N, CA, C and O atoms as a GROMACS GRO file, in nm:
protein
  264
    1UNK      N    1   1.433   0.656  -0.073
    1UNK     CA    2   1.399   0.686   0.064
    1UNK      C    3   1.391   0.555   0.140
    1UNK      O    4   1.342   0.454   0.088
    2UNK      N    5   1.440   0.558   0.263
    2UNK     CA    6   1.438   0.441   0.347
    2UNK      C    7   1.384   0.482   0.485
    2UNK      O    8   1.422   0.586   0.538
    3UNK      N    9   1.296   0.400   0.543
    3UNK     CA   10   1.236   0.432   0.672
    3UNK      C   11   1.248   0.311   0.762
    3UNK      O   12   1.216   0.199   0.721
    4UNK      N   13   1.295   0.332   0.885
    4UNK     CA   14   1.296   0.226   0.986
    4UNK      C   15   1.254   0.288   1.115
    4UNK      O   16   1.315   0.384   1.162
    5UNK      N   17   1.148   0.233   1.176
    5UNK     CA   18   1.095   0.285   1.303
    5UNK      C   19   1.070   0.173   1.400
    5UNK      O   20   1.030   0.063   1.360
    6UNK      N   21   1.094   0.200   1.527
    6UNK     CA   22   1.068   0.107   1.631
    6UNK      C   23   1.009   0.182   1.750
    6UNK      O   24   1.076   0.269   1.807
    7UNK      N   25   0.886   0.149   1.790
    7UNK     CA   26   0.824   0.219   1.903
    7UNK      C   27   0.888   0.172   2.035
    7UNK      O   28   0.970   0.080   2.035
    8UNK      N   29   0.849   0.235   2.146
    8UNK     CA   30   0.897   0.193   2.278
    8UNK      C   31   0.865   0.045   2.306
    8UNK      O   32   0.771  -0.009   2.248
    9UNK      N   33   0.939  -0.018   2.391
    9UNK     CA   34   0.920  -0.161   2.423
    9UNK      C   35   0.774  -0.192   2.459
    9UNK      O   36   0.723  -0.300   2.425
   10UNK      N   37   0.706  -0.100   2.527
   10UNK     CA   38   0.569  -0.126   2.572
   10UNK      C   39   0.472  -0.144   2.456
   10UNK      O   40   0.363  -0.197   2.475
   11UNK      N   41   0.509  -0.101   2.335
   11UNK     CA   42   0.422  -0.110   2.217
   11UNK      C   43   0.479  -0.206   2.113
   11UNK      O   44   0.439  -0.202   1.997
   12UNK      N   45   0.574  -0.294   2.155
   12UNK     CA   46   0.645  -0.374   2.057
   12UNK      C   47   0.564  -0.489   1.996
   12UNK      O   48   0.611  -0.555   1.903
   13UNK      N   49   0.443  -0.515   2.046
   13UNK     CA   50   0.361  -0.621   1.991
   13UNK      C   51   0.262  -0.571   1.886
   13UNK      O   52   0.184  -0.650   1.833
   14UNK      N   53   0.263  -0.443   1.857
   14UNK     CA   54   0.167  -0.385   1.763
   14UNK      C   55   0.190  -0.439   1.624
   14UNK      O   56   0.304  -0.446   1.578
   15UNK      N   57   0.083  -0.477   1.554
   15UNK     CA   58   0.090  -0.522   1.415
   15UNK      C   59  -0.029  -0.471   1.340
   15UNK      O   60  -0.143  -0.489   1.385
   16UNK      N   61  -0.006  -0.407   1.224
   16UNK     CA   62  -0.113  -0.358   1.140
   16UNK      C   63  -0.056  -0.342   1.000
   16UNK      O   64   0.051  -0.396   0.972
   17UNK      N   65  -0.122  -0.267   0.910
   17UNK     CA   66  -0.070  -0.248   0.775
   17UNK      C   67   0.064  -0.177   0.770
   17UNK      O   68   0.137  -0.191   0.672
   18UNK      N   69   0.097  -0.100   0.872
   18UNK     CA   70   0.219  -0.022   0.874
   18UNK      C   71   0.329  -0.081   0.963
   18UNK      O   72   0.448  -0.056   0.940
   19UNK      N   73   0.292  -0.158   1.061
   19UNK     CA   74   0.388  -0.207   1.161
   19UNK      C   75   0.375  -0.356   1.174
   19UNK      O   76   0.263  -0.408   1.183
   20UNK      N   77   0.488  -0.428   1.177
   20UNK     CA   78   0.488  -0.571   1.197
   20UNK      C   79   0.562  -0.604   1.326
   20UNK      O   80   0.684  -0.587   1.334
   21UNK      N   81   0.490  -0.650   1.427
   21UNK     CA   82   0.545  -0.684   1.555
   21UNK      C   83   0.629  -0.571   1.616
   21UNK      O   84   0.737  -0.593   1.670
   22UNK      N   85   0.578  -0.449   1.604
   22UNK     CA   86   0.640  -0.332   1.665
   22UNK      C   87   0.755  -0.273   1.582
   22UNK      O   88   0.831  -0.192   1.634
   23UNK      N   89   0.770  -0.312   1.456
   23UNK     CA   90   0.880  -0.265   1.376
   23UNK      C   91   0.828  -0.226   1.237
   23UNK      O   92   0.748  -0.298   1.178
   24UNK      N   93   0.873  -0.115   1.186
   24UNK     CA   94   0.836  -0.069   1.052
   24UNK      C   95   0.961  -0.042   0.972
   24UNK      O   96   1.051   0.029   1.019
   25UNK      N   97   0.967  -0.098   0.851
   25UNK     CA   98   1.078  -0.070   0.761
   25UNK      C   99   1.026  -0.075   0.620
   25UNK      O  100   0.955  -0.168   0.581
   26UNK      N  101   1.061   0.026   0.542
   26UNK     CA  102   1.017   0.032   0.403
   26UNK      C  103   1.116   0.114   0.322
   26UNK      O  104   1.195   0.190   0.377
   27UNK      N  105   1.109   0.096   0.190
   27UNK     CA  106   1.196   0.177   0.101
   27UNK      C  107   1.120   0.202  -0.027
   27UNK      O  108   1.024   0.132  -0.059
   28UNK      N  109   1.164   0.302  -0.101
   28UNK     CA  110   1.105   0.340  -0.229
   28UNK      C  111   1.151   0.481  -0.267
   28UNK      O  112   1.231   0.544  -0.199
   29UNK      N  113   1.096   0.525  -0.377
   29UNK     CA  114   1.132   0.658  -0.424
   29UNK      C  115   1.049   0.762  -0.345
   29UNK      O  116   0.954   0.728  -0.274
   30UNK      N  117   1.089   0.888  -0.359
   30UNK     CA  118   1.021   1.000  -0.288
   30UNK      C  119   1.012   1.119  -0.380
   30UNK      O  120   1.110   1.156  -0.445
   31UNK      N  121   0.894   1.179  -0.386
   31UNK     CA  122   0.874   1.300  -0.462
   31UNK      C  123   0.847   1.413  -0.364
   31UNK      O  124   0.766   1.400  -0.271
   32UNK      N  125   0.916   1.526  -0.386
   32UNK     CA  126   0.898   1.645  -0.301
   32UNK      C  127   0.823   1.751  -0.379
   32UNK      O  128   0.856   1.777  -0.495
   33UNK      N  129   0.722   1.813  -0.316
   33UNK     CA  130   0.651   1.924  -0.375
   33UNK      C  131   0.670   2.042  -0.283
   33UNK      O  132   0.599   2.058  -0.184
   34UNK      N  133   0.767   2.125  -0.318
   34UNK     CA  134   0.802   2.242  -0.230
   34UNK      C  135   0.688   2.339  -0.217
   34UNK      O  136   0.667   2.396  -0.110
   35UNK      N  137   0.610   2.359  -0.326
   35UNK     CA  138   0.501   2.457  -0.323
   35UNK      C  139   0.392   2.412  -0.222
   35UNK      O  140   0.340   2.495  -0.148
   36UNK      N  141   0.359   2.285  -0.221
   36UNK     CA  142   0.256   2.233  -0.130
   36UNK      C  143   0.315   2.183   0.000
   36UNK      O  144   0.241   2.144   0.090
   37UNK      N  145   0.447   2.183   0.012
   37UNK     CA  146   0.521   2.132   0.128
   37UNK      C  147   0.480   1.990   0.162
   37UNK      O  148   0.444   1.959   0.276
   38UNK      N  149   0.484   1.900   0.059
   38UNK     CA  150   0.453   1.763   0.082
   38UNK      C  151   0.568   1.675   0.030
   38UNK      O  152   0.638   1.711  -0.064
   39UNK      N  153   0.586   1.560   0.095
   39UNK     CA  154   0.676   1.457   0.048
   39UNK      C  155   0.592   1.331   0.030
   39UNK      O  156   0.517   1.293   0.120
   40UNK      N  157   0.603   1.266  -0.083
   40UNK     CA  158   0.529   1.145  -0.109
   40UNK      C  159   0.624   1.028  -0.123
   40UNK      O  160   0.710   1.027  -0.211
   41UNK      N  161   0.610   0.932  -0.036
   41UNK     CA  162   0.694   0.810  -0.037
   41UNK      C  163   0.619   0.703  -0.118
   41UNK      O  164   0.509   0.661  -0.081
   42UNK      N  165   0.681   0.660  -0.227
   42UNK     CA  166   0.624   0.554  -0.311
   42UNK      C  167   0.687   0.423  -0.267
   42UNK      O  168   0.801   0.392  -0.305
   43UNK      N  169   0.613   0.345  -0.187
   43UNK     CA  170   0.668   0.225  -0.123
   43UNK      C  171   0.687   0.112  -0.225
   43UNK      O  172   0.592   0.067  -0.288
   44UNK      N  173   0.811   0.070  -0.238
   44UNK     CA  174   0.847  -0.038  -0.329
   44UNK      C  175   0.875  -0.168  -0.255
   44UNK      O  176   0.866  -0.275  -0.315
   45UNK      N  177   0.908  -0.161  -0.128
   45UNK     CA  178   0.933  -0.279  -0.046
   45UNK      C  179   0.912  -0.245   0.098
   45UNK      O  180   0.938  -0.132   0.141
   46UNK      N  181   0.864  -0.344   0.176
   46UNK     CA  182   0.833  -0.321   0.316
   46UNK      C  183   0.824  -0.453   0.390
   46UNK      O  184   0.791  -0.556   0.331
   47UNK      N  185   0.853  -0.452   0.522
   47UNK     CA  186   0.828  -0.570   0.606
   47UNK      C  187   0.679  -0.596   0.620
   47UNK      O  188   0.638  -0.707   0.653
   48UNK      N  189   0.597  -0.495   0.595
   48UNK     CA  190   0.452  -0.508   0.600
   48UNK      C  191   0.400  -0.509   0.458
   48UNK      O  192   0.395  -0.403   0.395
   49UNK      N  193   0.361  -0.623   0.404
   49UNK     CA  194   0.315  -0.632   0.265
   49UNK      C  195   0.204  -0.536   0.229
   49UNK      O  196   0.192  -0.498   0.112
   50UNK      N  197   0.121  -0.496   0.324
   50UNK     CA  198   0.010  -0.404   0.299
   50UNK      C  199   0.057  -0.266   0.253
   50UNK      O  200  -0.022  -0.191   0.198
   51UNK      N  201   0.180  -0.232   0.274
   51UNK     CA  202   0.233  -0.099   0.235
   51UNK      C  203   0.286  -0.096   0.092
   51UNK      O  204   0.289   0.010   0.029
   52UNK      N  205   0.329  -0.211   0.041
   52UNK     CA  206   0.390  -0.214  -0.092
   52UNK      C  207   0.293  -0.164  -0.200
   52UNK      O  208   0.179  -0.211  -0.210
   53UNK      N  209   0.341  -0.068  -0.279
   53UNK     CA  210   0.257  -0.010  -0.384
   53UNK      C  211   0.182   0.115  -0.342
   53UNK      O  212   0.123   0.182  -0.426
   54UNK      N  213   0.183   0.147  -0.212
   54UNK     CA  214   0.112   0.268  -0.166
   54UNK      C  215   0.196   0.392  -0.187
   54UNK      O  216   0.319   0.386  -0.197
   55UNK      N  217   0.127   0.503  -0.195
   55UNK     CA  218   0.190   0.633  -0.210
   55UNK      C  219   0.151   0.715  -0.087
   55UNK      O  220   0.038   0.762  -0.076
   56UNK      N  221   0.246   0.733   0.006
   56UNK     CA  222   0.218   0.795   0.133
   56UNK      C  223   0.262   0.941   0.131
   56UNK      O  224   0.381   0.970   0.139
   57UNK      N  225   0.166   1.030   0.121
   57UNK     CA  226   0.194   1.175   0.118
   57UNK      C  227   0.196   1.229   0.263
   57UNK      O  228   0.108   1.198   0.344
   58UNK      N  229   0.297   1.308   0.291
   58UNK     CA  230   0.310   1.369   0.424
   58UNK      C  231   0.341   1.518   0.408
   58UNK      O  232   0.418   1.557   0.320
   59UNK      N  233   0.283   1.598   0.492
   59UNK     CA  234   0.309   1.742   0.492
   59UNK      C  235   0.434   1.768   0.577
   59UNK      O  236   0.452   1.703   0.680
   60UNK      N  237   0.518   1.858   0.535
   60UNK     CA  238   0.637   1.891   0.614
   60UNK      C  239   0.649   2.041   0.628
   60UNK      O  240   0.591   2.116   0.550
   61UNK      N  241   0.724   2.084   0.726
   61UNK     CA  242   0.751   2.226   0.747
   61UNK      C  243   0.898   2.239   0.789
   61UNK      O  244   0.943   2.170   0.880
   62UNK      N  245   0.969   2.325   0.723
   62UNK     CA  246   1.107   2.353   0.760
   62UNK      C  247   1.116   2.489   0.824
   62UNK      O  248   1.050   2.583   0.780
   63UNK      N  249   1.198   2.500   0.929
   63UNK     CA  250   1.218   2.630   0.990
   63UNK      C  251   1.367   2.644   1.023
   63UNK      O  252   1.439   2.546   1.041
   64UNK      N  253   1.408   2.766   1.028
   64UNK     CA  254   1.547   2.797   1.057
   64UNK      C  255   1.557   2.847   1.196
   64UNK      O  256   1.495   2.947   1.231
   65UNK      N  257   1.636   2.780   1.279
   65UNK     CA  258   1.654   2.820   1.416
   65UNK      C  259   1.768   2.916   1.432
   65UNK      O  260   1.851   2.930   1.342
   66UNK      N  261   1.774   2.983   1.547
   66UNK     CA  262   1.882   3.074   1.572
   66UNK      C  263   1.973   3.021   1.683
   66UNK      O  264   2.071   3.086   1.719
   0.00000   0.00000   0.00000
């Protein structure tokens, strides 16, 4: 799994454990649990060192449109 995010220009100076100077990029493996509808990103590398080694679980929902 690979993630790259950039917020709007007005928020480009944000820096924290997830974002470095308004930019987030990370990669690693991903486990899907269809029963619980969760995806867990196992961060192996990131521009933000605070993310490396974390397991980020996220809930998802899929729907079929017409």
